[in-house]
C-alpha positions as CSV (number, residue, x, y, z in Angstrom):
1,M,28.6,-34.8,-16.9
2,G,29.4,-33.3,-20.4
3,V,27.0,-33.4,-23.5
4,P,28.6,-34.2,-27.1
5,E,28.3,-31.2,-29.4
6,G,25.2,-31.3,-31.4
7,M,23.4,-33.7,-29.1
8,T,19.9,-32.4,-28.4
9,D,18.1,-35.4,-26.7
10,Y,19.7,-35.9,-23.3
11,L,19.1,-35.5,-19.7
12,Q,21.9,-34.6,-17.3
13,L,22.4,-35.9,-13.7
14,A,23.6,-33.0,-11.4
15,F,24.6,-33.0,-7.7
16,V,24.5,-29.3,-7.2
17,L,21.7,-26.8,-8.1
18,P,22.5,-24.4,-10.9
19,I,24.1,-20.9,-10.4
20,P,21.3,-18.5,-9.4
21,G,20.2,-16.6,-12.6
22,A,21.7,-19.5,-15.0
23,P,19.7,-19.5,-18.3
24,K,16.9,-22.1,-18.4
25,S,18.2,-23.2,-21.7
26,L,21.4,-24.5,-20.0
27,T,19.6,-26.1,-17.0
28,A,16.3,-27.3,-18.3
29,K,17.4,-31.0,-19.0
30,R,19.2,-31.4,-15.5
31,V,17.9,-33.9,-12.9
32,Y,19.2,-32.8,-9.4
33,Y,20.3,-35.6,-7.1
34,R,22.1,-35.2,-3.8
35,T,22.8,-38.9,-3.1
36,M,21.5,-42.4,-4.0
37,P,18.7,-44.1,-2.0
38,A,19.8,-46.7,0.7
39,D,18.1,-49.3,-1.2
40,L,20.3,-48.9,-4.2
41,T,23.5,-48.7,-2.3
42,K,24.7,-48.5,1.3
43,S,27.8,-46.2,0.4
44,H,27.4,-42.6,1.0
45,V,30.0,-40.4,-0.6
46,P,29.7,-36.7,-0.6
47,Y,28.6,-35.5,-4.1
48,W,31.9,-33.5,-4.7
49,R,33.8,-36.7,-4.1
50,A,31.5,-39.4,-5.7
51,K,31.4,-41.4,-8.9
52,G,28.2,-43.3,-9.7
53,Y,28.6,-46.5,-11.6
54,F,27.1,-50.1,-12.1
55,K,28.3,-53.4,-10.6
56,I,27.9,-56.3,-12.6
57,N,28.4,-59.9,-11.0
58,G,25.6,-61.8,-12.3
59,N,23.4,-59.0,-11.2
60,V,23.3,-55.4,-12.0
61,K,23.6,-52.9,-9.2
62,S,24.1,-49.3,-8.9
63,S,27.0,-47.9,-6.6
64,L,29.0,-45.0,-5.6
65,T,32.8,-44.7,-4.9
66,N,35.4,-42.1,-4.5
67,W,37.0,-40.7,-7.5
68,H,40.4,-41.8,-6.1
69,D,39.4,-45.6,-5.8
70,P,41.4,-47.5,-8.5
71,L,38.5,-49.4,-10.1
72,D,38.5,-50.7,-13.7
73,F,35.7,-48.5,-15.1
74,N,34.2,-49.5,-18.7
75,S,32.1,-46.9,-20.3
76,F,28.8,-47.6,-22.2
77,M,26.2,-45.5,-23.9
78,M,22.4,-46.3,-23.5
79,H,19.5,-45.0,-25.5
80,L,16.3,-45.0,-23.8
81,N,13.3,-44.6,-26.1
82,G,9.6,-43.8,-25.1
83,N,6.8,-41.6,-26.6
84,E,8.7,-40.9,-29.9
85,E,11.5,-39.5,-27.8
86,T,15.1,-41.0,-27.6
87,V,17.5,-40.0,-24.7
88,A,21.3,-41.0,-24.8
89,V,22.8,-41.8,-21.3
90,T,26.5,-42.4,-20.7
91,G,27.6,-44.2,-17.7
92,D,30.3,-46.7,-16.4
93,Y,30.4,-50.2,-15.1
94,V,32.7,-52.6,-13.3
95,I,32.6,-56.4,-13.7
96,E,33.2,-58.0,-10.4
97,E,34.1,-61.7,-10.1
């Protein structure tokens, strides 16, 4: 996941550990996650082929898919606020009927 130039308030979600010896300034804001918990999605896709997104059909549910699945993704940016800190998070969603 890329970070827009000049943005300093962010978290990165990463599926792989950093390269050994990588500077802490490049990796300090990363959260490492291998896969999504089963209570969120029953799909299991290896991290190198996975794309996370939200399904919206009256309810919102997180899900995984292959990068090759032809889904109609919509992008969004969400700002999370707390303790005088703001974090911008980008993501994708699909509206299901």
